[in-house]
Each structure stands twice: as C-alpha cells, then as structure tokens.
C-alpha positions in Angstrom: -44.4 -75.9 14.9 -41.9 -75.3 17.0 -42.4 -72.3 19.3 -40.2 -69.4 19.0 -37.0 -68.5 20.8 -37.0 -65.0 22.1 -34.4 -63.2 24.3 -34.4 -59.5 25.0 -30.7 -58.3 26.9 -30.5 -54.9 27.6 -27.3 -53.2 27.9 -26.8 -49.8 30.4 -25.6 -46.5 28.8 -25.8 -46.7 25.7 -28.7 -44.6 24.1 -31.5 -46.6 25.6 -31.3 -49.2 23.4 -31.5 -52.6 23.6 -30.1 -55.9 22.0 -32.6 -58.3 20.6 -31.9 -61.7 19.6 -35.0 -64.0 17.8 -35.2 -67.3 16.0 -38.2 -68.4 14.8 -40.2 -69.5 11.7 -40.5 -65.9 10.9 -37.8 -64.0 12.1 -33.9 -64.3 12.2 -32.4 -61.5 14.7 -29.0 -61.9 15.7 -27.6 -59.3 17.9 -30.1 -56.3 16.8 -29.5 -53.2 18.7 -32.8 -51.1 18.2 -34.3 -48.1 20.0 -37.4 -47.4 21.3 -40.9 -48.1 19.3 -38.9 -50.0 16.4 -41.2 -52.3 14.7 -39.7 -55.5 12.6 -42.4 -57.2 10.6 -41.7 -60.9 10.1 -39.4 -62.8 7.6 -36.3 -60.2 8.3 -33.1 -61.5 8.7 -30.8 -59.2 10.4 -27.5 -59.2 12.2 -25.6 -57.3 14.2 -26.6 -54.0 13.0 -28.1 -51.1 14.6 -32.0 -49.7 14.0 -32.8 -46.6 15.7 -35.7 -45.5 17.5 -38.9 -45.3 15.6 -37.7 -46.8 12.8 -39.9 -49.9 10.6 -38.4 -52.1 8.9 -40.9 -54.4 6.4 -41.1 -57.6 5.4 -38.5 -60.0 3.5 -35.8 -57.4 4.6 -32.3 -58.5 5.2 -29.9 -56.2 6.8 -26.3 -57.2 7.3 -23.2 -56.6 9.9 -22.6 -53.3 10.8 -25.1 -51.4 9.2 -26.6 -48.5 11.1 -29.8 -47.4 10.4 -31.0 -44.1 11.9 -33.9 -42.9 13.9 -37.4 -42.5 12.1 -36.9 -44.3 9.4 -38.8 -46.4 7.0 -36.8 -49.4 5.3 -40.0 -51.3 2.7 -40.2 -54.7 2.1 -37.6 -56.9 0.4 -34.8 -54.4 0.9 -31.1 -55.4 0.7 -29.3 -53.3 2.9 -25.4 -55.0 3.2 -22.7 -54.5 5.1 -20.9 -51.0 5.0 -24.4 -48.8 4.2 -24.9 -46.3 7.0 -28.5 -44.8 6.8 -28.9 -41.4 8.8 -32.4 -40.2 10.5 -35.9 -39.9 8.6 -34.4 -41.8 5.7 -37.2 -43.8 3.3 -36.2 -46.7 1.8 -38.4 -48.3 -1.2 -39.8 -52.0 -1.7 -36.9 -53.6 -3.0 -33.9 -51.4 -3.0 -30.7 -52.9 -3.4 -27.6 -51.8 -1.6 -24.0 -53.4 -3.0 -20.4 -52.8 -1.6 -18.4 -54.3 -3.8 -16.7 -52.8 -7.3 -15.7 -56.4 -8.8 -17.5 -58.9 -7.2 -16.4 -62.4 -7.9 -16.9 -65.7 -6.6 -13.4 -66.7 -7.1 -9.7 -65.4 -6.9 -7.7 -65.0 -10.1 -5.7 -68.8 -9.0 -9.5 -70.5 -8.4 -9.5 -70.3 -5.0 -13.1 -69.5 -3.3 -12.6 -65.7 -2.4 -13.2 -65.5 1.4 -13.6 -62.3 3.6 -10.1 -61.1 3.3 -10.1 -61.2 -0.2 -12.6 -58.5 -1.1 -12.5 -54.8 -0.4 -15.7 -53.4 1.3 -16.4 -50.0 -0.1 -18.8 -47.7 2.4 -22.1 -46.0 1.1 -24.3 -43.2 3.1 -27.7 -42.1 2.7 -27.7 -38.7 4.2 -31.0 -37.8 6.5 -34.5 -37.0 4.8 -33.4 -38.9 1.7 -35.9 -41.2 0.1 -35.0 -44.0 -2.2 -37.5 -45.2 -4.8 -38.4 -49.1 -5.3 -36.2 -51.2 -6.8 -33.4 -48.7 -7.1 -30.0 -50.3 -7.0 -27.0 -48.1 -5.4 -23.7 -49.2 -6.3 -21.1 -48.9 -3.4 -18.9 -45.6 -2.4 -21.9 -43.8 -3.1 -23.4 -40.4 -1.1 -26.6 -39.9 -1.0 -27.0 -36.4 -0.1 -29.8 -34.7 2.7 -33.1 -34.6 1.2 -32.1 -35.9 -2.2 -34.2 -38.4 -3.8 -33.6 -41.3 -5.6 -36.3 -42.2 -8.4 -37.9 -45.4 -8.8 -35.8 -48.6 -10.7 -32.5 -45.6 -11.1 -29.1 -47.2 -11.3 -27.2 -44.9 -8.5 -23.3 -44.7 -9.9 -22.3 -41.6 -8.8 -22.9 -39.3 -5.7 -26.1 -37.7 -5.3 -26.1 -33.4 -4.0 -28.3 -32.4 -1.3 -31.5 -31.9 -2.3 -30.9 -33.4 -6.3 -33.6 -35.6 -7.5 -32.0 -38.6 -9.9 -33.9 -40.9 -12.5 -32.7 -43.6 -14.9 -29.9 -46.0 -15.5 -27.3 -44.5 -14.8 -29.1 -42.0 -12.4 -28.7 -38.7 -14.1 -30.3 -35.2 -11.8 -33.4 -34.0 -12.7 -32.9 -30.5 -14.6 
C-alpha cells in the first residue's frame, strides 16, 4: 500500500476557501476549492470544481471541472455531476443522480474522426437553492430546477422545473 499524498494550498482573499489536491487509493481530488467544514467521503473523483462550506459529498461521486456546489448541500453516493452544472445553496442530490451536458452525445464526428473538446456544445444546467433531487433521477442538459423544487426518484427531467414544483416520472411531469 502506498502512502497518500496530500497537499493543501491556501489562497488569500477568496471567500475563506482553500484548494485541495489529494491523490490516494481512496480519493482523487485535483484543484478542488472547498469552504469550511466540507466533508468528502472516500472514492470521490473531483477536479477543478468548487464545494461550499458545510457541504457533504458521498462516496463514489464524480464532480467535474467548473462545477459549483453551494453551501450546506448534500451530494449522496454515486452521483455524477458533469461540467456545466451549478448547484446553489442547500440542495439535496440523491443517490445515483445523473446530470448530462450534451443534447447530442457522439463518440465520433460525421467524418469518422474522434470527437474532441471543441466538437460539441456544453449546455449548462442550474439547480436553484433548496431544491431536492431524488435518487436515480436523470437531468438533461439546459434545465433549470427551481428554488425549493422536488424531483422524484427515478424521474427523467427534460424541461425546466418551476420554483416549488414537484415533478415525477419519465418524462418528469408536475404533480397536480
């Protein structure tokens, strides 16, 4: 067993956040900016992202470049939060929630060449404060989940969710 490499760099004058780099058999964190009292469980892969104070990130989560997770959030195990996602304060993300950021994912271009970073369009997604997303929900790109909204477990969110709404099903529809 190799020893864990751990390095914390403090950056001044930026919301009391620190940048963490940790490579071990149990975590891969690269340039992750974290606030006070952030808890990141084992088997997390996160890079070039930001996690606000008092937030928790469960095991087997991936958080990609440019993602911002607000304060007091709970990201449950096995969630995938891809580039282009912004999660505001006080949001709950259930187990196995899957975010997407490309409406037309392909491995290759029309000419048969392998797709590279500039060959597709990243479409951002916003989860507003105090929203809750149930386990195994899938969030398509370009969606806004409103403040205080609830996405039911297993829902496939294809359209914006209004503030305070509850949506369920595939495709997700408002509960009446």
